[in-house]
C-alpha positions as CSV (number, residue, x, y, z in Angstrom):
1,X,-28.9,88.4,13.8
2,X,-30.7,91.2,15.6
3,X,-29.3,94.7,15.3
4,X,-28.5,96.9,18.3
5,X,-31.5,99.1,17.3
6,X,-33.8,96.1,17.3
7,X,-32.4,95.1,20.7
8,X,-32.9,98.6,22.1
9,X,-36.4,98.6,20.8
10,X,-37.2,95.5,22.8
11,X,-35.7,97.1,25.9
12,X,-37.6,100.3,25.3
13,X,-40.9,98.3,25.2
14,X,-40.1,95.4,27.5
15,X,-43.7,94.2,28.0
16,X,-42.7,93.0,31.4
17,X,-43.3,94.8,34.7
18,X,-40.3,95.3,37.0
19,X,-37.6,96.3,34.5
20,X,-37.1,99.7,36.2
21,X,-36.3,97.8,39.4
22,X,-33.8,95.6,37.5
23,X,-32.1,98.7,36.0
24,X,-32.0,100.4,39.3
25,X,-30.4,97.4,41.1
26,X,-27.7,97.1,38.5
27,X,-27.4,100.9,38.0
28,X,-26.8,101.6,41.7
29,X,-23.9,99.2,41.8
30,X,-22.5,100.7,38.7
31,X,-22.7,104.1,40.2
32,X,-20.8,102.8,43.2
33,X,-18.0,101.7,40.9
34,X,-18.9,98.0,40.3
35,X,-18.1,96.5,37.0
36,X,-21.2,95.6,35.0
37,X,-20.4,91.8,34.9
38,X,-20.1,91.7,38.7
39,X,-23.3,93.8,39.3
40,X,-25.2,91.7,36.8
41,X,-24.0,88.4,38.5
42,X,-24.9,89.7,42.0
43,X,-28.4,90.7,40.9
44,X,-29.1,87.4,39.1
45,X,-27.6,85.3,42.0
46,X,-29.8,87.0,44.5
47,X,-32.9,85.3,43.1
48,X,-35.0,88.3,44.1
49,X,-37.7,90.0,42.0
50,X,-35.2,91.8,39.7
51,X,-33.6,88.5,38.8
52,X,-37.0,86.9,38.2
53,X,-37.9,89.9,36.0
54,X,-34.8,89.4,33.9
55,X,-35.6,85.7,33.4
56,X,-39.1,86.4,32.4
57,X,-37.9,89.2,30.1
58,X,-35.4,86.9,28.4
59,X,-38.0,84.1,27.9
60,X,-40.5,86.5,26.5
61,X,-37.8,88.0,24.2
62,X,-37.2,84.7,22.6
63,X,-40.4,85.1,20.7
64,X,-39.7,88.8,19.7
65,X,-36.7,88.2,17.5
66,X,-36.6,86.2,14.3
67,X,-32.9,85.8,14.8
68,X,-31.9,86.1,18.4
69,X,-29.0,88.5,19.3
70,X,-25.8,87.3,20.7
71,X,-25.9,87.2,24.5
72,X,-23.0,89.7,24.7
73,X,-25.0,92.2,22.6
74,X,-28.1,91.7,24.7
75,X,-26.1,92.3,27.9
76,X,-24.5,95.4,26.4
77,X,-27.9,96.9,26.0
78,X,-28.9,95.9,29.5
79,X,-25.8,97.7,30.8
80,X,-26.7,100.8,28.7
81,X,-30.3,100.9,30.0
82,X,-29.0,100.3,33.6
83,X,-26.6,103.1,33.4
84,X,-29.2,105.4,31.8
85,X,-32.2,104.5,33.9
86,X,-30.8,102.7,37.0
87,X,-30.5,105.7,39.3
88,X,-33.5,107.7,40.3
């Protein structure tokens, strides 16, 4: 299974345009007090560009791991990056 450091490395070099917008969308909601699960669900349900970016990123990541991470660990790193990079 992928380690947290391997997951972070993929997020640090996403190879997909639009990740900053995804982080910003989720990060702004987190800053306003939303729980990560709710913020994530709202962004994905919107179907807007950040949601499509996330889908493309997940599909592309399937080939970057020999042993894919657990979904919960992948989302933990998304939350981490959203909190760190989400607010300009």
